[in-house]
Legacy VTK file of the C-alpha trace (Angstrom):
# vtk DataFile Version 3.0
C-alpha trace
ASCII
DATASET POLYDATA
POINTS 642 float
-51.632 -38.236 167.925
-49.035 -38.176 165.234
-45.212 -38.753 165.803
-43.206 -35.306 166.532
-41.130 -34.520 163.460
-37.980 -34.539 165.564
-38.389 -38.240 166.895
-37.313 -39.932 163.607
-34.075 -37.731 164.257
-33.757 -38.689 167.745
-34.310 -42.328 166.695
-31.538 -42.370 164.370
-29.281 -40.640 166.869
-30.346 -43.336 169.535
-29.355 -45.944 167.215
-26.025 -44.470 166.468
-25.456 -44.220 170.037
-26.246 -47.817 170.555
-23.838 -49.054 168.069
-20.766 -46.916 169.935
-21.861 -47.991 173.255
-19.519 -50.098 175.298
-20.153 -52.777 177.838
-19.801 -50.337 180.506
-21.778 -47.521 179.173
-24.675 -49.341 177.780
-26.938 -49.209 180.787
-26.544 -45.582 181.013
-27.005 -44.835 177.297
-30.279 -46.824 177.512
-31.740 -44.860 180.366
-30.855 -41.745 178.638
-32.498 -42.670 175.669
-35.584 -43.339 177.424
-35.512 -39.945 179.051
-34.965 -38.279 175.742
-37.957 -40.130 173.701
-40.711 -40.700 176.209
-41.357 -37.084 177.038
-41.292 -36.236 173.350
-44.249 -38.605 172.883
-46.195 -37.343 176.016
-45.765 -40.353 177.988
-45.485 -40.322 181.947
-44.044 -43.628 182.327
-42.267 -46.226 180.487
-39.160 -48.580 180.175
-37.892 -52.049 178.903
-39.035 -55.208 180.930
-37.137 -58.354 180.666
-39.087 -61.493 180.638
-37.414 -64.986 181.816
-38.140 -68.099 179.817
-40.696 -70.124 181.724
-40.992 -67.736 184.644
-43.749 -65.475 185.435
-41.697 -63.034 187.140
-40.889 -59.951 184.894
-38.022 -57.467 185.944
-38.101 -53.728 185.145
-34.666 -53.471 183.805
-34.801 -49.717 182.616
-37.342 -47.208 183.443
-38.339 -43.614 183.198
-40.975 -41.460 185.274
-42.177 -37.816 184.561
-42.135 -35.663 187.795
-44.639 -36.834 190.304
-45.394 -40.383 188.375
-46.014 -43.487 190.417
-43.355 -45.939 190.306
-43.887 -49.527 190.084
-41.975 -52.597 191.692
-38.784 -53.694 189.727
-39.953 -57.221 190.012
-43.496 -57.947 188.675
-45.160 -61.328 188.726
-47.392 -61.080 185.585
-49.403 -64.352 185.971
-50.561 -63.012 189.324
-51.402 -59.295 188.753
-51.554 -58.959 185.000
-52.748 -62.639 183.602
-54.724 -61.467 180.621
-51.793 -59.320 179.593
-49.263 -61.985 180.227
-51.402 -64.384 177.776
-51.350 -61.760 175.171
-47.827 -60.427 175.213
-45.683 -63.643 176.350
-47.655 -66.525 174.924
-49.690 -65.021 172.162
-46.709 -62.509 171.184
-49.116 -59.630 170.182
-49.049 -56.019 170.851
-51.417 -54.843 173.590
-52.867 -51.220 172.910
-55.194 -49.858 175.715
-56.602 -46.268 175.197
-59.071 -46.602 178.220
-59.066 -49.033 181.046
-62.699 -49.872 179.894
-61.184 -51.245 176.876
-59.976 -54.372 178.949
-62.349 -57.130 178.172
-64.336 -58.778 181.122
-61.760 -61.618 181.463
-59.120 -58.888 182.033
-60.555 -57.616 185.484
-57.494 -58.824 187.519
-55.372 -56.677 185.106
-57.735 -53.698 184.886
-57.443 -53.494 188.732
-54.022 -53.660 188.719
-53.530 -50.996 186.486
-56.044 -48.781 188.335
-53.940 -49.259 191.575
-50.731 -47.683 189.794
-52.768 -45.133 188.380
-52.585 -45.954 184.649
-54.911 -44.200 182.140
-53.569 -45.661 178.709
-51.168 -48.661 177.998
-49.035 -49.652 175.033
-47.043 -52.861 175.651
-45.030 -54.408 172.637
-43.476 -57.913 172.707
-39.698 -57.667 171.669
-38.367 -61.299 170.045
-35.031 -62.819 170.168
-35.495 -65.839 168.282
-38.915 -67.514 168.773
-39.723 -66.224 172.273
-40.461 -62.664 173.751
-37.116 -61.611 175.353
-38.150 -58.079 176.472
-41.548 -56.015 176.592
-41.436 -52.183 175.795
-44.300 -50.882 177.944
-45.316 -47.060 178.237
-48.045 -45.490 180.203
-49.857 -42.053 180.456
-50.868 -41.302 183.908
-52.728 -38.040 183.327
-54.780 -38.164 180.467
-56.000 -41.080 178.352
-54.669 -41.125 174.696
-54.848 -43.320 171.302
-51.728 -45.142 169.950
-51.564 -44.341 166.384
-49.859 -47.062 164.110
-46.846 -44.710 163.329
-46.127 -44.030 167.125
-46.402 -48.024 167.526
-44.062 -48.559 164.978
-41.657 -46.078 166.337
-41.624 -47.244 169.998
-41.434 -50.947 168.654
-38.161 -49.685 166.591
-36.636 -48.153 169.582
-37.239 -51.210 171.804
-35.760 -53.205 169.191
-32.698 -51.133 169.171
-32.300 -51.316 172.866
-32.776 -55.317 172.792
-30.119 -55.449 169.688
-27.717 -53.757 171.872
-28.238 -55.740 174.884
-27.999 -59.012 173.079
-24.644 -57.861 171.577
-23.445 -56.812 174.834
-24.111 -60.481 176.495
-22.439 -62.006 173.575
-19.484 -59.662 173.785
-19.380 -60.576 177.809
-19.712 -64.406 177.023
-16.883 -64.130 174.489
-14.618 -62.214 176.792
-15.026 -64.526 179.484
-14.714 -67.536 177.209
-11.332 -65.904 175.746
-9.957 -65.087 179.120
-10.412 -68.671 180.343
-8.723 -70.205 177.270
-5.997 -67.590 177.492
-5.364 -68.362 181.165
-5.363 -72.101 180.385
-3.189 -71.758 177.570
-0.617 -69.689 179.288
-0.704 -71.959 182.400
0.291 -74.850 180.113
2.612 -72.755 177.984
0.423 -73.027 174.765
0.305 -70.499 172.030
-2.955 -70.057 170.468
-3.549 -69.602 166.829
-6.186 -69.403 164.196
-5.801 -69.956 160.542
-8.258 -68.646 157.902
-8.298 -71.399 155.398
-9.379 -69.364 152.604
-6.857 -66.439 152.849
-3.908 -68.509 154.493
-3.621 -65.607 157.108
-2.950 -66.419 160.839
-4.039 -64.848 164.243
-1.594 -65.912 166.872
-1.015 -65.162 170.632
2.350 -63.674 172.016
3.405 -67.120 173.128
2.948 -68.655 169.734
4.919 -65.811 168.035
7.736 -66.780 170.856
7.606 -70.494 169.610
7.905 -69.676 165.856
10.064 -66.526 166.276
7.747 -63.975 164.855
7.943 -60.409 165.837
5.333 -58.381 167.985
3.572 -56.802 165.043
4.771 -59.134 162.091
1.969 -60.331 159.856
1.883 -64.144 159.589
0.536 -66.132 156.750
0.878 -70.004 156.221
3.632 -69.534 153.858
5.699 -67.832 156.524
4.901 -70.721 159.133
5.832 -73.195 156.661
9.238 -71.498 155.879
10.241 -72.053 159.525
9.480 -75.568 159.606
12.114 -78.173 158.540
11.008 -79.342 154.568
10.603 -83.264 155.565
7.549 -82.130 157.670
5.846 -80.043 155.181
3.919 -82.799 153.578
2.676 -84.064 156.933
1.653 -80.659 158.290
-0.464 -79.868 155.101
-1.875 -83.431 155.287
-3.291 -82.640 158.692
-4.610 -79.422 157.672
-6.417 -80.892 154.763
-7.660 -83.587 157.224
-9.175 -81.115 159.610
-11.051 -79.243 156.739
-12.158 -82.639 155.274
-13.550 -84.373 158.578
-14.053 -81.512 160.953
-12.586 -83.355 163.594
-9.554 -82.693 165.738
-6.087 -83.362 164.349
-2.607 -83.408 166.097
0.755 -83.064 164.390
4.453 -83.078 165.731
7.000 -81.400 163.675
10.516 -79.819 163.930
11.556 -76.284 163.516
14.444 -75.019 161.195
17.680 -74.689 163.279
17.880 -70.915 163.949
21.399 -71.096 165.750
20.044 -72.105 169.360
19.102 -75.686 168.081
16.216 -76.862 166.525
13.126 -77.088 168.476
10.143 -79.729 168.400
6.695 -78.340 168.415
3.205 -79.867 168.598
-0.136 -78.326 167.097
-3.504 -79.537 167.903
-6.460 -78.010 166.476
-10.149 -78.258 164.628
-12.185 -76.431 162.147
-14.958 -73.992 163.310
-17.175 -72.050 161.079
-17.705 -68.541 162.000
-19.884 -65.473 161.165
-22.872 -65.683 158.927
-20.922 -66.426 155.859
-19.919 -69.531 157.919
-16.075 -68.686 157.419
-13.841 -71.787 158.121
-11.225 -71.318 160.451
-8.502 -73.880 161.867
-8.495 -73.116 165.613
-5.911 -74.744 167.886
-2.783 -74.416 170.325
1.034 -75.165 169.919
3.157 -76.322 172.456
6.971 -76.486 172.591
7.889 -80.159 173.304
11.500 -80.033 172.460
12.448 -81.295 175.904
10.355 -84.309 175.870
11.058 -85.305 172.310
15.023 -85.188 173.386
14.282 -87.443 176.319
12.367 -89.751 174.003
15.252 -89.903 171.590
17.631 -90.697 174.626
15.289 -93.557 175.714
14.838 -94.657 172.170
18.718 -95.231 172.128
18.649 -96.978 175.089
16.364 -99.589 173.959
17.858 -100.000 170.499
19.933 -102.867 171.792
16.932 -104.595 173.614
14.906 -104.314 170.351
17.416 -105.907 168.505
17.718 -108.986 170.990
14.104 -109.349 170.566
14.114 -109.224 166.709
16.815 -112.084 166.910
14.420 -114.228 169.149
10.927 -113.471 167.641
10.367 -111.631 164.441
6.565 -111.300 165.138
7.026 -107.235 165.468
9.013 -106.651 162.156
6.253 -105.548 160.080
5.736 -102.036 161.294
3.531 -99.641 159.116
5.924 -97.556 157.118
5.475 -93.747 156.744
7.432 -93.182 153.846
5.036 -92.715 150.630
1.779 -93.770 152.394
-1.330 -92.387 151.412
-3.715 -92.053 154.146
-7.394 -91.265 153.419
-10.418 -92.001 155.505
-8.448 -94.543 157.425
-7.090 -96.470 154.786
-3.488 -96.978 153.334
-2.609 -98.155 149.660
0.890 -99.244 150.470
4.397 -97.895 149.945
5.968 -100.574 147.731
7.927 -99.479 144.609
4.763 -100.123 142.589
2.802 -98.073 144.774
5.243 -95.288 144.698
4.938 -95.226 141.135
1.274 -94.755 141.290
1.692 -92.154 144.069
3.855 -90.148 141.721
1.370 -90.339 138.917
-0.941 -89.176 141.247
1.085 -85.865 142.299
1.608 -85.307 138.433
-2.000 -85.192 137.662
-3.960 -84.061 140.588
-4.028 -80.353 140.037
-3.714 -80.302 136.242
-7.669 -80.908 135.894
-7.158 -83.659 133.215
-9.303 -86.641 132.992
-7.906 -89.858 134.535
-8.473 -93.354 133.777
-7.920 -95.992 136.632
-7.470 -99.328 135.727
-7.185 -102.442 137.980
-8.913 -105.390 139.474
-11.770 -105.327 141.800
-10.598 -104.209 145.543
-7.537 -102.550 144.543
-8.404 -99.113 145.790
-9.555 -97.524 142.728
-12.152 -95.422 144.457
-9.771 -94.373 147.284
-7.255 -93.302 144.712
-9.749 -91.186 142.858
-10.778 -89.438 145.959
-7.034 -88.906 146.561
-6.655 -87.177 143.077
-9.807 -85.215 143.965
-8.669 -83.958 147.307
-5.194 -82.833 146.031
-6.803 -81.025 143.233
-8.067 -77.146 143.115
-11.467 -78.718 143.409
-10.714 -80.483 146.670
-12.967 -78.234 148.809
-15.963 -79.644 147.255
-17.432 -82.933 147.400
-16.519 -85.395 144.809
-19.729 -86.956 143.218
-19.816 -90.724 142.290
-21.703 -92.895 140.019
-21.324 -96.636 139.914
-22.419 -97.596 136.339
-22.413 -101.234 137.311
-24.840 -100.596 140.005
-27.690 -98.772 138.018
-29.855 -100.316 135.399
-28.708 -99.669 132.026
-31.903 -97.455 131.259
-31.140 -95.087 134.368
-27.462 -94.364 133.838
-28.203 -91.878 131.543
-30.791 -90.168 133.903
-28.663 -90.209 136.709
-25.660 -88.670 134.715
-27.533 -85.969 132.766
-30.649 -85.488 134.642
-34.280 -85.386 133.324
-37.405 -83.355 133.081
-40.720 -84.483 134.651
-42.382 -86.708 132.277
-39.378 -87.445 130.430
-40.090 -91.076 130.447
-42.621 -93.343 132.329
-41.900 -93.226 136.194
-40.356 -89.813 135.639
-42.535 -88.248 138.287
-40.433 -85.008 138.979
-37.564 -83.010 137.633
-34.212 -84.340 138.581
-30.851 -82.624 138.314
-27.997 -85.077 137.108
-24.728 -85.780 138.521
-23.030 -83.716 135.973
-24.803 -80.751 137.266
-24.139 -81.857 141.014
-20.304 -82.182 140.057
-20.169 -78.525 138.560
-16.902 -77.061 139.790
-15.846 -80.404 141.150
-14.968 -83.927 140.238
-17.216 -86.681 138.946
-15.903 -90.288 139.441
-17.306 -92.853 136.949
-16.797 -96.292 138.305
-17.018 -99.452 136.237
-17.459 -97.338 133.209
-17.218 -100.258 130.773
-20.873 -100.982 131.942
-22.068 -97.957 130.236
-24.107 -98.660 127.087
-22.829 -97.252 123.656
-25.518 -94.790 123.352
-24.622 -93.282 126.900
-20.972 -93.357 125.727
-21.607 -91.149 122.796
-23.346 -88.258 125.096
-20.572 -88.944 127.607
-17.802 -88.251 125.018
-19.614 -84.834 123.957
-19.595 -83.583 127.522
-15.839 -84.481 127.928
-15.484 -82.592 124.473
-17.687 -79.562 124.574
-18.640 -79.361 128.450
-22.408 -79.363 127.567
-25.450 -81.654 127.482
-29.267 -81.655 127.657
-31.359 -83.120 130.291
-33.740 -85.847 129.151
-36.919 -84.512 127.825
-35.197 -81.027 127.713
-33.722 -78.977 124.345
-32.161 -76.817 126.803
-28.273 -77.103 126.617
-26.468 -76.768 130.049
-22.793 -76.079 130.249
-21.006 -77.298 133.206
-17.038 -77.342 134.236
-16.248 -81.225 135.639
-13.222 -83.081 135.993
-13.810 -86.731 135.184
-12.291 -89.633 136.536
-13.342 -93.067 135.225
-12.418 -96.461 136.686
-12.763 -99.808 135.371
-11.596 -103.458 136.353
-11.578 -104.614 132.734
-9.085 -104.643 129.826
-10.159 -101.551 127.716
-8.502 -102.188 124.710
-10.039 -105.749 124.736
-13.538 -104.024 125.266
-12.616 -101.617 122.334
-11.510 -104.478 120.177
-14.863 -106.319 120.664
-16.725 -103.364 119.981
-18.146 -102.830 123.632
-16.539 -99.523 124.244
-16.051 -96.631 121.747
-12.688 -96.172 120.706
-13.107 -92.363 120.586
-14.252 -92.172 124.183
-11.505 -94.710 125.186
-8.757 -92.200 123.883
-10.360 -89.280 125.347
-10.527 -90.987 128.849
-7.002 -92.388 128.712
-5.184 -89.095 128.517
-3.439 -89.878 131.732
-3.968 -93.553 132.451
-2.852 -95.057 135.750
-2.847 -98.928 136.218
-3.348 -100.049 139.939
-1.396 -103.437 140.462
-3.154 -106.078 142.318
-1.876 -106.984 145.677
-0.252 -110.326 144.615
2.405 -108.166 142.693
3.226 -106.259 145.685
3.340 -108.375 148.737
5.700 -106.268 150.430
2.776 -103.995 151.029
0.742 -106.484 153.131
2.505 -106.070 156.423
1.653 -102.410 156.396
-1.913 -102.883 155.261
-2.358 -105.681 157.854
-1.094 -103.318 160.600
-3.317 -100.465 159.342
-6.550 -102.904 159.348
-5.591 -104.204 162.665
-5.281 -100.521 164.199
-8.576 -99.625 162.763
-10.617 -102.451 163.732
-8.929 -102.942 166.922
-9.638 -99.354 167.983
-13.210 -99.824 166.711
-13.714 -103.178 168.857
-11.743 -102.176 171.619
-8.973 -104.820 171.275
-5.173 -104.020 171.260
-3.158 -106.355 169.072
0.419 -106.370 169.591
1.664 -109.430 167.787
1.367 -111.224 164.630
3.116 -114.458 164.173
5.589 -114.600 161.631
4.193 -117.508 159.911
0.739 -116.002 159.891
2.108 -112.697 158.132
4.102 -115.261 155.364
0.819 -117.076 154.981
-0.778 -113.639 154.175
1.894 -112.517 151.718
2.175 -116.077 150.079
-1.775 -115.938 149.141
-2.803 -114.715 145.740
-5.520 -112.316 146.801
-7.905 -112.474 144.359
-9.925 -109.849 146.205
-7.049 -107.629 146.464
-7.144 -104.942 149.499
-10.669 -105.306 150.125
-10.617 -109.005 150.783
-7.477 -108.630 152.929
-9.468 -106.021 154.884
-12.280 -108.384 155.235
-9.858 -111.274 156.370
-8.222 -109.038 159.284
-11.647 -107.875 160.450
-12.766 -111.356 160.617
-9.636 -112.473 162.553
-9.917 -109.442 164.881
-13.422 -110.574 165.730
-12.187 -113.916 167.077
-9.060 -112.844 168.742
-9.120 -112.735 172.592
-5.642 -111.931 173.487
-2.871 -109.426 172.280
-1.633 -111.873 169.419
-3.800 -111.916 166.194
-5.504 -115.141 165.835
-5.362 -115.273 162.059
-8.037 -117.560 160.616
-7.060 -120.194 158.136
-8.456 -119.078 155.002
-10.926 -121.614 153.336
-9.741 -124.078 150.576
-11.255 -121.764 148.107
-8.846 -119.182 148.911
-5.929 -121.113 147.859
-3.997 -120.310 150.914
-0.909 -122.278 152.004
-1.188 -124.229 155.304
0.978 -123.768 158.066
3.797 -126.481 158.329
4.120 -126.998 154.701
7.373 -127.455 153.016
8.815 -124.584 151.044
8.219 -126.618 147.750
4.699 -127.219 148.795
4.344 -123.369 149.308
6.044 -122.431 146.010
3.763 -125.094 144.140
0.631 -123.714 145.701
1.625 -120.118 145.065
2.523 -120.621 141.539
-0.784 -122.835 141.039
-2.874 -119.912 142.487
-1.301 -117.287 140.079
-1.900 -119.879 137.013
-5.468 -119.862 138.085
-5.740 -116.150 138.237
-4.281 -115.510 134.727
-6.286 -118.543 133.432
-3.389 -120.659 132.898
-1.495 -117.892 130.587
2.087 -118.000 131.114
3.606 -115.765 128.461
2.736 -112.226 127.353
0.853 -109.107 129.237
-0.643 -110.283 132.521
0.518 -113.855 132.213
1.881 -115.853 135.087
5.849 -115.210 133.954
4.831 -111.519 134.581
2.944 -111.520 137.615
5.867 -113.681 139.227
8.493 -111.188 137.784
10.112 -114.498 136.162
11.290 -114.996 132.773
8.852 -117.696 131.068
11.937 -120.046 130.516
12.704 -119.803 134.495
9.044 -120.577 135.151
8.784 -123.438 133.030
11.977 -124.819 134.646
10.544 -124.168 138.204
7.037 -125.876 137.394
8.776 -128.992 136.039
11.021 -129.143 139.226
7.792 -128.818 141.345
6.047 -131.473 139.277
3.582 -128.853 137.737
2.879 -130.062 133.982
1.466 -127.230 132.019
-0.842 -129.657 129.938
-2.463 -130.596 133.103
-2.889 -127.224 134.920
LINES 1 643
642 0 1 2 3 4 5 6 7 8 9 10 11 12 13 14 15 16 17 18 19 20 21 22 23 24 25 26 27 28 29 30 31 32 33 34 35 36 37 38 39 40 41 42 43 44 45 46 47 48 49 50 51 52 53 54 55 56 57 58 59 60 61 62 63 64 65 66 67 68 69 70 71 72 73 74 75 76 77 78 79 80 81 82 83 84 85 86 87 88 89 90 91 92 93 94 95 96 97 98 99 100 101 102 103 104 105 106 107 108 109 110 111 112 113 114 115 116 117 118 119 120 121 122 123 124 125 126 127 128 129 130 131 132 133 134 135 136 137 138 139 140 141 142 143 144 145 146 147 148 149 150 151 152 153 154 155 156 157 158 159 160 161 162 163 164 165 166 167 168 169 170 171 172 173 174 175 176 177 178 179 180 181 182 183 184 185 186 187 188 189 190 191 192 193 194 195 196 197 198 199 200 201 202 203 204 205 206 207 208 209 210 211 212 213 214 215 216 217 218 219 220 221 222 223 224 225 226 227 228 229 230 231 232 233 234 235 236 237 238 239 240 241 242 243 244 245 246 247 248 249 250 251 252 253 254 255 256 257 258 259 260 261 262 263 264 265 266 267 268 269 270 271 272 273 274 275 276 277 278 279 280 281 282 283 284 285 286 287 288 289 290 291 292 293 294 295 296 297 298 299 300 301 302 303 304 305 306 307 308 309 310 311 312 313 314 315 316 317 318 319 320 321 322 323 324 325 326 327 328 329 330 331 332 333 334 335 336 337 338 339 340 341 342 343 344 345 346 347 348 349 350 351 352 353 354 355 356 357 358 359 360 361 362 363 364 365 366 367 368 369 370 371 372 373 374 375 376 377 378 379 380 381 382 383 384 385 386 387 388 389 390 391 392 393 394 395 396 397 398 399 400 401 402 403 404 405 406 407 408 409 410 411 412 413 414 415 416 417 418 419 420 421 422 423 424 425 426 427 428 429 430 431 432 433 434 435 436 437 438 439 440 441 442 443 444 445 446 447 448 449 450 451 452 453 454 455 456 457 458 459 460 461 462 463 464 465 466 467 468 469 470 471 472 473 474 475 476 477 478 479 480 481 482 483 484 485 486 487 488 489 490 491 492 493 494 495 496 497 498 499 500 501 502 503 504 505 506 507 508 509 510 511 512 513 514 515 516 517 518 519 520 521 522 523 524 525 526 527 528 529 530 531 532 533 534 535 536 537 538 539 540 541 542 543 544 545 546 547 548 549 550 551 552 553 554 555 556 557 558 559 560 561 562 563 564 565 566 567 568 569 570 571 572 573 574 575 576 577 578 579 580 581 582 583 584 585 586 587 588 589 590 591 592 593 594 595 596 597 598 599 600 601 602 603 604 605 606 607 608 609 610 611 612 613 614 615 616 617 618 619 620 621 622 623 624 625 626 627 628 629 630 631 632 633 634 635 636 637 638 639 640 641
């Protein structure tokens, strides 16, 4: 038997009808569709049966019967009455086509008797999948005559069944979404929260009525990120944008408090909390969250702060252990770390802001542990390429022979041990940023190839003549004096000029001791949270000791010292471990002259006894050489004996 010519048209109409179906009309639409399709195929009984995962009980969810046909139970124990059918349809996930009950194999005797009992002549059962399991079965029977099931009929019935299941699945998702939405809306209204979604690609907001009230938007007003920022006081713009970037980068939950511009009724305070969600097949990123008006609580907090100000002043007079609070102005927070807010670091931050969005090559210079990698990451995140991951190569950590392969890639068999094709870091960084750490460790041959990429944006993989073009922004870093490296012939002069389009010199920690309290508290907070410890005090003498130390390992060394101290601290006051003699740290109880003598000696050691000139001790100590000589004589430090 062939498919009736009008069935294809009818199938198309049913498909369109299922798309238009609502949550309430879908059951009626499916029942009506069965009543239209099955008679056209000369079928006496048929329907859609739902199969529960792990249960032998199947439920006749939708059914149609011709006049005089025997109806079947709505709930059927497939394992008991149709065990062979259950194995074939649900377990093996295969279509079952029976033209005559004698077609059943011997092991299907139970199934044959069950069909005889309900008057079945011919059977077609088609499993319908959702994911990897059978979710429904489309079943049709003839009761009056036997018939065959041509492939075109099987495919048409399968298509109709899949249309039904797709519509049911859509309704289930809509119902679940509606329930979730209703619950969230009810919870938000009860808490006085406004709900919103920010499309991170377009900058367009969806917001609820309550959120519109918070910001003063009209009922039908189109809301964008620019319009939201226009209602926030400018001093909070950077904070809000940084929190959005943090949510985009980490995927974690972020919270930010900010004040709205005074619209005539007094300024109000809001707190927003949200996290990034990926929706749709294109995995579109939305920042989803809620906003709450906290004006009353902020005003109360301000009144409390005014009341306790006198107490705080008295506490500072009695004990200055809490004077080193983390400063907010100018701090760069990235992955739980800070760089500092001293004048020197503010200069660095200004340079970062100037160069970040330009796409120009940047050269970072500074001692080991000063945070070059963190600054590179910050430049990348603030650039137009920040949505993509930054690719990093530590030239000092790779054998010289492998640096070129890592940068430019290789073809299989390019050299001994190259067992497979490999894309290089430049290819991986296409459209993003490549951070070349310790670039002075690169061989002169590799430097020449790097220069070509910087100039022309193209290179070849090892073992391949094919030229590859890339769009990569390069940030390089070194702890060496680049000019000395060039003068000694260890680094190409033309590459140095190409890299140093925008050089940034990161000062060592000893040149900015005013940053140490901020860094210490940041590390105390970070490690305290990780270890489950709450540190409330750091003795003033301990902080002075930390500020007096020359820190040859810079921020990284300071971080390690604080982590070690947190480990051994039992109470709420940080138990600063005395640094070993090799650290040249100043012991507690020493006189001021001893502290000055030891500090000057540590600086002289770090500058290799150079007093005058660039990076000499006088420059590090920010003193005139003549003043330093006078101080050394007073302290008994003889230059010839240093």
